PDB file of N, CA, C and O in Angstrom:
ATOM      1  N   UNK A   1      -7.499   0.707  -1.491  1.00  0.00           N
ATOM      2  CA  UNK A   1      -6.819  -0.505  -2.018  1.00  0.00           C
ATOM      3  C   UNK A   1      -5.849  -1.036  -1.078  1.00  0.00           C
ATOM      4  O   UNK A   1      -5.014  -0.272  -0.594  1.00  0.00           O
ATOM      5  N   UNK A   2      -5.874  -2.284  -0.764  1.00  0.00           N
ATOM      6  CA  UNK A   2      -4.862  -2.906   0.170  1.00  0.00           C
ATOM      7  C   UNK A   2      -3.689  -3.274  -0.652  1.00  0.00           C
ATOM      8  O   UNK A   2      -3.732  -4.294  -1.340  1.00  0.00           O
ATOM      9  N   UNK A   3      -2.620  -2.496  -0.626  1.00  0.00           N
ATOM     10  CA  UNK A   3      -1.548  -2.805  -1.512  1.00  0.00           C
ATOM     11  C   UNK A   3      -0.691  -4.012  -0.998  1.00  0.00           C
ATOM     12  O   UNK A   3       0.257  -4.403  -1.680  1.00  0.00           O
ATOM     13  N   UNK A   4      -0.998  -4.588   0.151  1.00  0.00           N
ATOM     14  CA  UNK A   4      -0.370  -5.753   0.503  1.00  0.00           C
ATOM     15  C   UNK A   4      -0.841  -7.004  -0.196  1.00  0.00           C
ATOM     16  O   UNK A   4      -0.145  -8.016  -0.274  1.00  0.00           O
ATOM     17  N   UNK A   5      -2.091  -6.884  -0.719  1.00  0.00           N
ATOM     18  CA  UNK A   5      -2.700  -7.885  -1.319  1.00  0.00           C
ATOM     19  C   UNK A   5      -3.011  -7.696  -2.975  1.00  0.00           C
ATOM     20  O   UNK A   5      -3.871  -8.349  -3.567  1.00  0.00           O
ATOM     21  N   UNK A   6      -2.191  -6.728  -3.573  1.00  0.00           N
ATOM     22  CA  UNK A   6      -2.400  -6.372  -4.890  1.00  0.00           C
ATOM     23  C   UNK A   6      -1.454  -7.179  -5.719  1.00  0.00           C
ATOM     24  O   UNK A   6      -0.484  -7.731  -5.198  1.00  0.00           O
ATOM     25  N   UNK A   7      -1.721  -7.264  -7.041  1.00  0.00           N
ATOM     26  CA  UNK A   7      -0.800  -7.942  -8.028  1.00  0.00           C
ATOM     27  C   UNK A   7      -0.073  -6.823  -8.801  1.00  0.00           C
ATOM     28  O   UNK A   7      -0.731  -5.934  -9.341  1.00  0.00           O
ATOM     29  N   UNK A   8       1.329  -6.853  -8.866  1.00  0.00           N
ATOM     30  CA  UNK A   8       2.031  -5.879  -9.515  1.00  0.00           C
ATOM     31  C   UNK A   8       2.678  -6.624 -10.735  1.00  0.00           C
ATOM     32  O   UNK A   8       3.405  -7.589 -10.498  1.00  0.00           O
ATOM     33  N   UNK A   9       2.452  -6.230 -12.025  1.00  0.00           N
ATOM     34  CA  UNK A   9       2.976  -6.845 -13.140  1.00  0.00           C
ATOM     35  C   UNK A   9       3.452  -5.827 -14.121  1.00  0.00           C
ATOM     36  O   UNK A   9       2.921  -4.716 -14.124  1.00  0.00           O
ATOM     37  N   UNK A  10       4.423  -6.122 -14.966  1.00  0.00           N
ATOM     38  CA  UNK A  10       4.876  -5.310 -16.143  1.00  0.00           C
ATOM     39  C   UNK A  10       4.025  -5.649 -17.291  1.00  0.00           C
ATOM     40  O   UNK A  10       3.723  -6.806 -17.584  1.00  0.00           O
ATOM     41  N   UNK A  11       3.642  -4.588 -17.940  1.00  0.00           N
ATOM     42  CA  UNK A  11       2.843  -4.733 -19.152  1.00  0.00           C
ATOM     43  C   UNK A  11       3.513  -3.818 -20.300  1.00  0.00           C
ATOM     44  O   UNK A  11       3.081  -2.673 -20.431  1.00  0.00           O
ATOM     45  N   UNK A  12       4.477  -4.244 -21.075  1.00  0.00           N
ATOM     46  CA  UNK A  12       5.181  -3.393 -21.936  1.00  0.00           C
ATOM     47  C   UNK A  12       6.047  -2.482 -21.249  1.00  0.00           C
ATOM     48  O   UNK A  12       6.948  -2.904 -20.524  1.00  0.00           O
ATOM     49  N   UNK A  13       5.823  -1.202 -21.434  1.00  0.00           N
ATOM     50  CA  UNK A  13       6.564  -0.132 -20.820  1.00  0.00           C
ATOM     51  C   UNK A  13       5.895   0.439 -19.537  1.00  0.00           C
ATOM     52  O   UNK A  13       6.334   1.453 -18.994  1.00  0.00           O
ATOM     53  N   UNK A  14       4.830  -0.237 -19.079  1.00  0.00           N
ATOM     54  CA  UNK A  14       4.068   0.219 -17.922  1.00  0.00           C
ATOM     55  C   UNK A  14       4.105  -0.800 -16.753  1.00  0.00           C
ATOM     56  O   UNK A  14       4.393  -1.984 -16.923  1.00  0.00           O
ATOM     57  N   UNK A  15       3.806  -0.275 -15.603  1.00  0.00           N
ATOM     58  CA  UNK A  15       3.674  -1.204 -14.415  1.00  0.00           C
ATOM     59  C   UNK A  15       2.257  -1.105 -13.994  1.00  0.00           C
ATOM     60  O   UNK A  15       1.781  -0.004 -13.720  1.00  0.00           O
ATOM     61  N   UNK A  16       1.516  -2.252 -13.923  1.00  0.00           N
ATOM     62  CA  UNK A  16       0.180  -2.316 -13.635  1.00  0.00           C
ATOM     63  C   UNK A  16      -0.001  -2.839 -12.230  1.00  0.00           C
ATOM     64  O   UNK A  16       0.675  -3.796 -11.853  1.00  0.00           O
ATOM     65  N   UNK A  17      -0.899  -2.243 -11.420  1.00  0.00           N
ATOM     66  CA  UNK A  17      -1.220  -2.652 -10.075  1.00  0.00           C
ATOM     67  C   UNK A  17      -2.780  -3.006 -10.077  1.00  0.00           C
ATOM     68  O   UNK A  17      -3.630  -2.140 -10.284  1.00  0.00           O
ATOM     69  N   UNK A  18      -3.076  -4.292  -9.839  1.00  0.00           N
ATOM     70  CA  UNK A  18      -4.373  -4.658  -9.738  1.00  0.00           C
ATOM     71  C   UNK A  18      -4.867  -5.107  -8.404  1.00  0.00           C
ATOM     72  O   UNK A  18      -4.150  -5.837  -7.719  1.00  0.00           O
ATOM     73  N   UNK A  19      -6.071  -4.713  -7.975  1.00  0.00           N
ATOM     74  CA  UNK A  19      -6.542  -5.024  -6.673  1.00  0.00           C
ATOM     75  C   UNK A  19      -7.994  -4.710  -6.538  1.00  0.00           C
ATOM     76  O   UNK A  19      -8.647  -4.358  -7.520  1.00  0.00           O
ATOM     77  N   UNK A  20      -8.524  -4.828  -5.337  1.00  0.00           N
ATOM     78  CA  UNK A  20      -9.875  -4.656  -5.078  1.00  0.00           C
ATOM     79  C   UNK A  20     -10.020  -3.407  -4.166  1.00  0.00           C
ATOM     80  O   UNK A  20      -9.273  -3.272  -3.197  1.00  0.00           O
ATOM     81  N   UNK A  21     -10.937  -2.532  -4.457  1.00  0.00           N
ATOM     82  CA  UNK A  21     -11.227  -1.262  -3.720  1.00  0.00           C
ATOM     83  C   UNK A  21     -12.535  -1.710  -2.990  1.00  0.00           C
ATOM     84  O   UNK A  21     -13.441  -2.305  -3.573  1.00  0.00           O
ATOM     85  N   UNK A  22     -12.557  -1.390  -1.725  1.00  0.00           N
ATOM     86  CA  UNK A  22     -13.789  -1.458  -0.916  1.00  0.00           C
ATOM     87  C   UNK A  22     -14.140  -0.255  -0.256  1.00  0.00           C
ATOM     88  O   UNK A  22     -13.345   0.296   0.505  1.00  0.00           O
ATOM     89  N   UNK A  23     -15.364   0.233  -0.506  1.00  0.00           N
ATOM     90  CA  UNK A  23     -15.786   1.468   0.028  1.00  0.00           C
ATOM     91  C   UNK A  23     -17.262   1.169   0.599  1.00  0.00           C
ATOM     92  O   UNK A  23     -18.235   1.099  -0.152  1.00  0.00           O
ATOM     93  N   UNK A  24     -17.339   1.004   1.945  1.00  0.00           N
ATOM     94  CA  UNK A  24     -18.505   0.591   2.646  1.00  0.00           C
ATOM     95  C   UNK A  24     -19.036  -0.763   2.011  1.00  0.00           C
ATOM     96  O   UNK A  24     -18.329  -1.770   2.035  1.00  0.00           O
ATOM     97  N   UNK A  25     -20.308  -0.759   1.441  1.00  0.00           N
ATOM     98  CA  UNK A  25     -20.770  -1.957   0.869  1.00  0.00           C
ATOM     99  C   UNK A  25     -20.423  -2.218  -0.626  1.00  0.00           C
ATOM    100  O   UNK A  25     -20.845  -3.220  -1.205  1.00  0.00           O
ATOM    101  N   UNK A  26     -19.658  -1.305  -1.219  1.00  0.00           N
ATOM    102  CA  UNK A  26     -19.318  -1.320  -2.665  1.00  0.00           C
ATOM    103  C   UNK A  26     -17.974  -1.961  -2.850  1.00  0.00           C
ATOM    104  O   UNK A  26     -17.030  -1.608  -2.144  1.00  0.00           O
ATOM    105  N   UNK A  27     -17.853  -2.848  -3.728  1.00  0.00           N
ATOM    106  CA  UNK A  27     -16.519  -3.454  -4.032  1.00  0.00           C
ATOM    107  C   UNK A  27     -16.330  -3.338  -5.501  1.00  0.00           C
ATOM    108  O   UNK A  27     -17.221  -3.637  -6.296  1.00  0.00           O
ATOM    109  N   UNK A  28     -15.072  -2.869  -5.878  1.00  0.00           N
ATOM    110  CA  UNK A  28     -14.673  -2.554  -7.222  1.00  0.00           C
ATOM    111  C   UNK A  28     -13.360  -3.318  -7.477  1.00  0.00           C
ATOM    112  O   UNK A  28     -12.489  -3.450  -6.618  1.00  0.00           O
ATOM    113  N   UNK A  29     -13.288  -3.818  -8.749  1.00  0.00           N
ATOM    114  CA  UNK A  29     -11.948  -4.348  -9.247  1.00  0.00           C
ATOM    115  C   UNK A  29     -11.243  -3.057  -9.883  1.00  0.00           C
ATOM    116  O   UNK A  29     -11.808  -2.336 -10.705  1.00  0.00           O
ATOM    117  N   UNK A  30     -10.041  -2.867  -9.441  1.00  0.00           N
ATOM    118  CA  UNK A  30      -9.361  -1.716  -9.875  1.00  0.00           C
ATOM    119  C   UNK A  30      -7.977  -2.015 -10.521  1.00  0.00           C
ATOM    120  O   UNK A  30      -7.282  -2.965 -10.160  1.00  0.00           O
ATOM    121  N   UNK A  31      -7.645  -1.190 -11.448  1.00  0.00           N
ATOM    122  CA  UNK A  31      -6.234  -1.285 -12.103  1.00  0.00           C
ATOM    123  C   UNK A  31      -5.657   0.143 -12.140  1.00  0.00           C
ATOM    124  O   UNK A  31      -6.325   1.096 -12.543  1.00  0.00           O
ATOM    125  N   UNK A  32      -4.418   0.249 -11.711  1.00  0.00           N
ATOM    126  CA  UNK A  32      -3.645   1.467 -11.701  1.00  0.00           C
ATOM    127  C   UNK A  32      -2.414   1.140 -12.639  1.00  0.00           C
ATOM    128  O   UNK A  32      -1.766   0.101 -12.511  1.00  0.00           O
ATOM    129  N   UNK A  33      -2.149   2.068 -13.556  1.00  0.00           N
ATOM    130  CA  UNK A  33      -0.975   1.861 -14.348  1.00  0.00           C
ATOM    131  C   UNK A  33      -0.052   3.134 -14.149  1.00  0.00           C
ATOM    132  O   UNK A  33      -0.473   4.287 -14.056  1.00  0.00           O
ATOM    133  N   UNK A  34       1.250   2.746 -14.100  1.00  0.00           N
ATOM    134  CA  UNK A  34       2.304   3.843 -14.138  1.00  0.00           C
ATOM    135  C   UNK A  34       3.185   3.680 -15.365  1.00  0.00           C
ATOM    136  O   UNK A  34       3.770   2.625 -15.613  1.00  0.00           O
ATOM    137  N   UNK A  35       3.257   4.788 -16.136  1.00  0.00           N
ATOM    138  CA  UNK A  35       4.204   4.789 -17.268  1.00  0.00           C
ATOM    139  C   UNK A  35       5.358   5.738 -16.989  1.00  0.00           C
ATOM    140  O   UNK A  35       5.432   6.401 -15.955  1.00  0.00           O
ATOM    141  N   UNK A  36       6.344   5.769 -18.068  1.00  0.00           N
ATOM    142  CA  UNK A  36       7.540   6.532 -17.688  1.00  0.00           C
ATOM    143  C   UNK A  36       7.194   8.003 -17.572  1.00  0.00           C
ATOM    144  O   UNK A  36       7.878   8.687 -16.810  1.00  0.00           O
ATOM    145  N   UNK A  37       6.185   8.567 -18.263  1.00  0.00           N
ATOM    146  CA  UNK A  37       5.793   9.857 -18.172  1.00  0.00           C
ATOM    147  C   UNK A  37       5.163  10.321 -16.810  1.00  0.00           C
ATOM    148  O   UNK A  37       5.049  11.508 -16.503  1.00  0.00           O
ATOM    149  N   UNK A  38       4.771   9.285 -16.037  1.00  0.00           N
ATOM    150  CA  UNK A  38       4.269   9.621 -14.643  1.00  0.00           C
ATOM    151  C   UNK A  38       5.222   9.898 -13.601  1.00  0.00           C
ATOM    152  O   UNK A  38       4.908  10.402 -12.523  1.00  0.00           O
ATOM    153  N   UNK A  39       6.542   9.521 -13.976  1.00  0.00           N
ATOM    154  CA  UNK A  39       7.546   9.558 -12.926  1.00  0.00           C
ATOM    155  C   UNK A  39       7.853  11.035 -12.386  1.00  0.00           C
ATOM    156  O   UNK A  39       8.123  11.171 -11.193  1.00  0.00           O
ATOM    157  N   UNK A  40       7.816  12.154 -13.248  1.00  0.00           N
ATOM    158  CA  UNK A  40       8.164  13.453 -12.662  1.00  0.00           C
ATOM    159  C   UNK A  40       7.026  13.849 -11.675  1.00  0.00           C
ATOM    160  O   UNK A  40       7.305  14.397 -10.608  1.00  0.00           O
ATOM    161  N   UNK A  41       5.803  13.583 -12.016  1.00  0.00           N
ATOM    162  CA  UNK A  41       4.656  14.021 -11.138  1.00  0.00           C
ATOM    163  C   UNK A  41       4.663  13.123  -9.887  1.00  0.00           C
ATOM    164  O   UNK A  41       4.354  13.641  -8.813  1.00  0.00           O
ATOM    165  N   UNK A  42       4.985  11.838  -9.939  1.00  0.00           N
ATOM    166  CA  UNK A  42       5.023  10.886  -8.808  1.00  0.00           C
ATOM    167  C   UNK A  42       6.187  11.466  -7.953  1.00  0.00           C
ATOM    168  O   UNK A  42       5.951  11.708  -6.769  1.00  0.00           O
ATOM    169  N   UNK A  43       7.308  11.684  -8.411  1.00  0.00           N
ATOM    170  CA  UNK A  43       8.447  12.168  -7.540  1.00  0.00           C
ATOM    171  C   UNK A  43       8.108  13.583  -6.901  1.00  0.00           C
ATOM    172  O   UNK A  43       8.506  13.872  -5.773  1.00  0.00           O
ATOM    173  N   UNK A  44       7.385  14.415  -7.647  1.00  0.00           N
ATOM    174  CA  UNK A  44       6.937  15.666  -7.059  1.00  0.00           C
ATOM    175  C   UNK A  44       6.016  15.534  -5.914  1.00  0.00           C
ATOM    176  O   UNK A  44       6.086  16.286  -4.942  1.00  0.00           O
ATOM    177  N   UNK A  45       5.116  14.543  -6.028  1.00  0.00           N
ATOM    178  CA  UNK A  45       4.228  14.129  -4.927  1.00  0.00           C
ATOM    179  C   UNK A  45       4.817  13.667  -3.793  1.00  0.00           C
ATOM    180  O   UNK A  45       4.502  14.103  -2.686  1.00  0.00           O
ATOM    181  N   UNK A  46       5.819  12.650  -3.994  1.00  0.00           N
ATOM    182  CA  UNK A  46       6.403  11.964  -2.923  1.00  0.00           C
ATOM    183  C   UNK A  46       7.425  12.931  -2.136  1.00  0.00           C
ATOM    184  O   UNK A  46       7.656  12.762  -0.939  1.00  0.00           O
ATOM    185  N   UNK A  47       8.016  13.946  -2.891  1.00  0.00           N
ATOM    186  CA  UNK A  47       8.934  14.758  -2.138  1.00  0.00           C
ATOM    187  C   UNK A  47       8.299  16.159  -1.707  1.00  0.00           C
ATOM    188  O   UNK A  47       9.016  17.092  -1.347  1.00  0.00           O
ATOM    189  N   UNK A  48       6.960  16.241  -1.765  1.00  0.00           N
ATOM    190  CA  UNK A  48       6.282  17.461  -1.308  1.00  0.00           C
ATOM    191  C   UNK A  48       6.329  17.476   0.181  1.00  0.00           C
ATOM    192  O   UNK A  48       6.470  16.477   0.886  1.00  0.00           O
ATOM    193  N   UNK A  49       6.188  18.793   0.621  1.00  0.00           N
ATOM    194  CA  UNK A  49       6.290  19.079   2.121  1.00  0.00           C
ATOM    195  C   UNK A  49       5.100  18.249   2.899  1.00  0.00           C
ATOM    196  O   UNK A  49       5.329  17.721   3.987  1.00  0.00           O
ATOM    197  N   UNK A  50       3.932  18.180   2.319  1.00  0.00           N
ATOM    198  CA  UNK A  50       2.823  17.453   3.034  1.00  0.00           C
ATOM    199  C   UNK A  50       3.165  16.005   3.194  1.00  0.00           C
ATOM    200  O   UNK A  50       2.956  15.427   4.261  1.00  0.00           O
ATOM    201  N   UNK A  51       3.693  15.403   2.142  1.00  0.00           N
ATOM    202  CA  UNK A  51       3.973  14.038   2.223  1.00  0.00           C
ATOM    203  C   UNK A  51       5.150  13.649   3.195  1.00  0.00           C
ATOM    204  O   UNK A  51       5.112  12.687   3.962  1.00  0.00           O
ATOM    205  N   UNK A  52       6.160  14.495   3.064  1.00  0.00           N
ATOM    206  CA  UNK A  52       7.313  14.349   4.075  1.00  0.00           C
ATOM    207  C   UNK A  52       6.837  14.587   5.481  1.00  0.00           C
ATOM    208  O   UNK A  52       7.409  13.963   6.375  1.00  0.00           O
ATOM    209  N   UNK A  53       5.892  15.386   5.777  1.00  0.00           N
ATOM    210  CA  UNK A  53       5.377  15.652   7.281  1.00  0.00           C
ATOM    211  C   UNK A  53       4.629  14.353   7.537  1.00  0.00           C
ATOM    212  O   UNK A  53       4.850  13.743   8.582  1.00  0.00           O
ATOM    213  N   UNK A  54       3.740  13.887   6.630  1.00  0.00           N
ATOM    214  CA  UNK A  54       2.946  12.681   6.923  1.00  0.00           C
ATOM    215  C   UNK A  54       3.864  11.492   7.212  1.00  0.00           C
ATOM    216  O   UNK A  54       3.583  10.676   8.090  1.00  0.00           O
ATOM    217  N   UNK A  55       5.005  11.403   6.433  1.00  0.00           N
ATOM    218  CA  UNK A  55       5.975  10.319   6.718  1.00  0.00           C
ATOM    219  C   UNK A  55       6.581  10.323   8.018  1.00  0.00           C
ATOM    220  O   UNK A  55       6.680   9.285   8.671  1.00  0.00           O
ATOM    221  N   UNK A  56       7.048  11.589   8.488  1.00  0.00           N
ATOM    222  CA  UNK A  56       7.670  11.801   9.762  1.00  0.00           C
ATOM    223  C   UNK A  56       6.597  11.405  10.890  1.00  0.00           C
ATOM    224  O   UNK A  56       6.986  10.743  11.852  1.00  0.00           O
ATOM    225  N   UNK A  57       5.342  11.774  10.796  1.00  0.00           N
ATOM    226  CA  UNK A  57       4.418  11.450  11.753  1.00  0.00           C
ATOM    227  C   UNK A  57       4.115  10.032  11.888  1.00  0.00           C
ATOM    228  O   UNK A  57       3.877   9.587  13.011  1.00  0.00           O
ATOM    229  N   UNK A  58       4.099   9.248  10.828  1.00  0.00           N
ATOM    230  CA  UNK A  58       3.733   7.916  10.663  1.00  0.00           C
ATOM    231  C   UNK A  58       4.789   6.901  10.409  1.00  0.00           C
ATOM    232  O   UNK A  58       4.458   5.806   9.956  1.00  0.00           O
ATOM    233  N   UNK A  59       6.009   7.171  10.660  1.00  0.00           N
ATOM    234  CA  UNK A  59       7.181   6.315  10.361  1.00  0.00           C
ATOM    235  C   UNK A  59       7.036   4.977  11.211  1.00  0.00           C
ATOM    236  O   UNK A  59       7.357   3.891  10.727  1.00  0.00           O
ATOM    237  N   UNK A  60       6.573   5.100  12.410  1.00  0.00           N
ATOM    238  CA  UNK A  60       6.372   3.920  13.258  1.00  0.00           C
ATOM    239  C   UNK A  60       5.494   2.881  12.693  1.00  0.00           C
ATOM    240  O   UNK A  60       5.713   1.676  12.809  1.00  0.00           O
ATOM    241  N   UNK A  61       4.438   3.428  12.043  1.00  0.00           N
ATOM    242  CA  UNK A  61       3.517   2.350  11.414  1.00  0.00           C
ATOM    243  C   UNK A  61       4.167   1.767  10.172  1.00  0.00           C
ATOM    244  O   UNK A  61       3.779   0.668   9.776  1.00  0.00           O
ATOM    245  N   UNK A  62       5.063   2.376   9.570  1.00  0.00           N
ATOM    246  CA  UNK A  62       5.715   1.826   8.370  1.00  0.00           C
ATOM    247  C   UNK A  62       6.565   0.636   8.920  1.00  0.00           C
ATOM    248  O   UNK A  62       6.546  -0.430   8.304  1.00  0.00           O
ATOM    249  N   UNK A  63       7.284   0.771  10.015  1.00  0.00           N
ATOM    250  CA  UNK A  63       8.180  -0.248  10.473  1.00  0.00           C
ATOM    251  C   UNK A  63       7.339  -1.460  10.995  1.00  0.00           C
ATOM    252  O   UNK A  63       7.719  -2.612  10.790  1.00  0.00           O
ATOM    253  N   UNK A  64       6.150  -1.165  11.695  1.00  0.00           N
ATOM    254  CA  UNK A  64       5.239  -2.115  12.005  1.00  0.00           C
ATOM    255  C   UNK A  64       4.748  -2.981  10.883  1.00  0.00           C
ATOM    256  O   UNK A  64       4.700  -4.208  10.971  1.00  0.00           O
ATOM    257  N   UNK A  65       4.348  -2.228   9.720  1.00  0.00           N
ATOM    258  CA  UNK A  65       3.848  -2.976   8.577  1.00  0.00           C
ATOM    259  C   UNK A  65       5.025  -3.845   7.968  1.00  0.00           C
ATOM    260  O   UNK A  65       4.798  -5.018   7.668  1.00  0.00           O
ATOM    261  N   UNK A  66       6.182  -3.330   7.794  1.00  0.00           N
ATOM    262  CA  UNK A  66       7.392  -3.936   7.383  1.00  0.00           C
ATOM    263  C   UNK A  66       7.643  -5.296   8.137  1.00  0.00           C
ATOM    264  O   UNK A  66       7.827  -6.360   7.546  1.00  0.00           O
ATOM    265  N   UNK A  67       7.630  -5.151   9.471  1.00  0.00           N
ATOM    266  CA  UNK A  67       7.957  -6.234  10.389  1.00  0.00           C
ATOM    267  C   UNK A  67       6.854  -7.325  10.145  1.00  0.00           C
ATOM    268  O   UNK A  67       7.177  -8.500   9.970  1.00  0.00           O
ATOM    269  N   UNK A  68       5.633  -6.940  10.138  1.00  0.00           N
ATOM    270  CA  UNK A  68       4.511  -7.857  10.082  1.00  0.00           C
ATOM    271  C   UNK A  68       4.520  -8.556   8.701  1.00  0.00           C
ATOM    272  O   UNK A  68       4.240  -9.751   8.602  1.00  0.00           O
ATOM    273  N   UNK A  69       4.841  -7.803   7.660  1.00  0.00           N
ATOM    274  CA  UNK A  69       4.636  -8.308   6.244  1.00  0.00           C
ATOM    275  C   UNK A  69       5.783  -9.256   5.924  1.00  0.00           C
ATOM    276  O   UNK A  69       5.543 -10.398   5.530  1.00  0.00           O
ATOM    277  N   UNK A  70       6.954  -8.834   6.077  1.00  0.00           N
ATOM    278  CA  UNK A  70       8.220  -9.510   5.580  1.00  0.00           C
ATOM    279  C   UNK A  70       8.917 -10.326   6.603  1.00  0.00           C
ATOM    280  O   UNK A  70       9.405 -11.417   6.310  1.00  0.00           O
ATOM    281  N   UNK A  71       8.975  -9.808   7.831  1.00  0.00           N
ATOM    282  CA  UNK A  71       9.795 -10.571   8.846  1.00  0.00           C
ATOM    283  C   UNK A  71       8.992 -11.635   9.495  1.00  0.00           C
ATOM    284  O   UNK A  71       9.386 -12.801   9.463  1.00  0.00           O
ATOM    285  N   UNK A  72       7.832 -11.279  10.112  1.00  0.00           N
ATOM    286  CA  UNK A  72       7.042 -12.163  10.840  1.00  0.00           C
ATOM    287  C   UNK A  72       5.975 -12.975   9.883  1.00  0.00           C
ATOM    288  O   UNK A  72       5.424 -14.008  10.261  1.00  0.00           O
ATOM    289  N   UNK A  73       5.776 -12.424   8.704  1.00  0.00           N
ATOM    290  CA  UNK A  73       4.914 -12.920   7.745  1.00  0.00           C
ATOM    291  C   UNK A  73       3.384 -13.307   8.266  1.00  0.00           C
ATOM    292  O   UNK A  73       2.821 -14.379   8.043  1.00  0.00           O
ATOM    293  N   UNK A  74       2.884 -12.271   8.957  1.00  0.00           N
ATOM    294  CA  UNK A  74       1.609 -12.552   9.581  1.00  0.00           C
ATOM    295  C   UNK A  74       0.563 -11.499   9.011  1.00  0.00           C
ATOM    296  O   UNK A  74      -0.543 -11.400   9.543  1.00  0.00           O
ATOM    297  N   UNK A  75       0.923 -10.717   7.927  1.00  0.00           N
ATOM    298  CA  UNK A  75       0.009  -9.787   7.401  1.00  0.00           C
ATOM    299  C   UNK A  75      -1.269 -10.501   6.871  1.00  0.00           C
ATOM    300  O   UNK A  75      -1.179 -11.504   6.162  1.00  0.00           O
ATOM    301  N   UNK A  76      -2.381  -9.992   7.209  1.00  0.00           N
ATOM    302  CA  UNK A  76      -3.662 -10.515   6.813  1.00  0.00           C
ATOM    303  C   UNK A  76      -4.195 -11.587   7.625  1.00  0.00           C
ATOM    304  O   UNK A  76      -5.334 -11.993   7.397  1.00  0.00           O
ATOM    305  N   UNK A  77      -3.458 -12.112   8.595  1.00  0.00           N
ATOM    306  CA  UNK A  77      -3.913 -13.144   9.409  1.00  0.00           C
ATOM    307  C   UNK A  77      -4.806 -12.553  10.556  1.00  0.00           C
ATOM    308  O   UNK A  77      -4.612 -11.392  10.915  1.00  0.00           O
ATOM    309  N   UNK A  78      -5.713 -13.271  11.099  1.00  0.00           N
ATOM    310  CA  UNK A  78      -6.547 -12.843  12.268  1.00  0.00           C
ATOM    311  C   UNK A  78      -5.639 -12.801  13.479  1.00  0.00           C
ATOM    312  O   UNK A  78      -4.698 -13.569  13.684  1.00  0.00           O
ATOM    313  N   UNK A  79      -6.054 -11.771  14.284  1.00  0.00           N
ATOM    314  CA  UNK A  79      -5.238 -11.686  15.542  1.00  0.00           C
ATOM    315  C   UNK A  79      -5.715 -12.739  16.507  1.00  0.00           C
ATOM    316  O   UNK A  79      -6.884 -13.124  16.505  1.00  0.00           O
ATOM    317  N   UNK A  80      -4.858 -13.169  17.279  1.00  0.00           N
ATOM    318  CA  UNK A  80      -5.163 -14.189  18.408  1.00  0.00           C
ATOM    319  C   UNK A  80      -5.937 -13.557  19.429  1.00  0.00           C
ATOM    320  O   UNK A  80      -5.697 -12.413  19.814  1.00  0.00           O
ATOM    321  N   UNK A  81      -6.885 -14.291  19.892  1.00  0.00           N
ATOM    322  CA  UNK A  81      -7.777 -13.722  21.065  1.00  0.00           C
ATOM    323  C   UNK A  81      -6.944 -13.728  22.407  1.00  0.00           C
ATOM    324  O   UNK A  81      -6.240 -14.675  22.757  1.00  0.00           O
ATOM    325  N   UNK A  82      -7.101 -12.630  23.070  1.00  0.00           N
ATOM    326  CA  UNK A  82      -6.325 -12.483  24.276  1.00  0.00           C
ATOM    327  C   UNK A  82      -7.335 -12.758  25.424  1.00  0.00           C
ATOM    328  O   UNK A  82      -8.480 -12.306  25.418  1.00  0.00           O
ATOM    329  N   UNK A  83      -6.807 -13.553  26.433  1.00  0.00           N
ATOM    330  CA  UNK A  83      -7.679 -13.884  27.570  1.00  0.00           C
ATOM    331  C   UNK A  83      -7.719 -12.612  28.480  1.00  0.00           C
ATOM    332  O   UNK A  83      -6.657 -12.203  28.949  1.00  0.00           O
ATOM    333  N   UNK A  84      -8.724 -12.062  28.713  1.00  0.00           N
ATOM    334  CA  UNK A  84      -8.825 -10.911  29.576  1.00  0.00           C
ATOM    335  C   UNK A  84      -9.699 -11.211  30.713  1.00  0.00           C
ATOM    336  O   UNK A  84     -10.470 -12.170  30.677  1.00  0.00           O
ATOM    337  N   UNK A  85      -9.601 -10.354  31.815  1.00  0.00           N
ATOM    338  CA  UNK A  85     -10.393 -10.582  32.933  1.00  0.00           C
ATOM    339  C   UNK A  85     -11.444  -9.723  32.988  1.00  0.00           C
ATOM    340  O   UNK A  85     -12.247  -9.789  33.918  1.00  0.00           O
TER     341      UNK A  85
END
């Protein structure tokens, strides 16, 4: 799921994330909900050793995403063609 193109809404006591999952030639509409009871498990996952190592390895990609999405606002746009020899 491309989280940069998802809709995030509040539905009562839950947060709903709606988007499109693409797997090869198959396309699904998806909805993920987070309730208050999900918070301890989510924090356990985020603070796990494997997730922290993955974060350290890929921190540069996070800053590139943040810059492209929020500062330059070019997320989802086609790249300009470069004239090469």
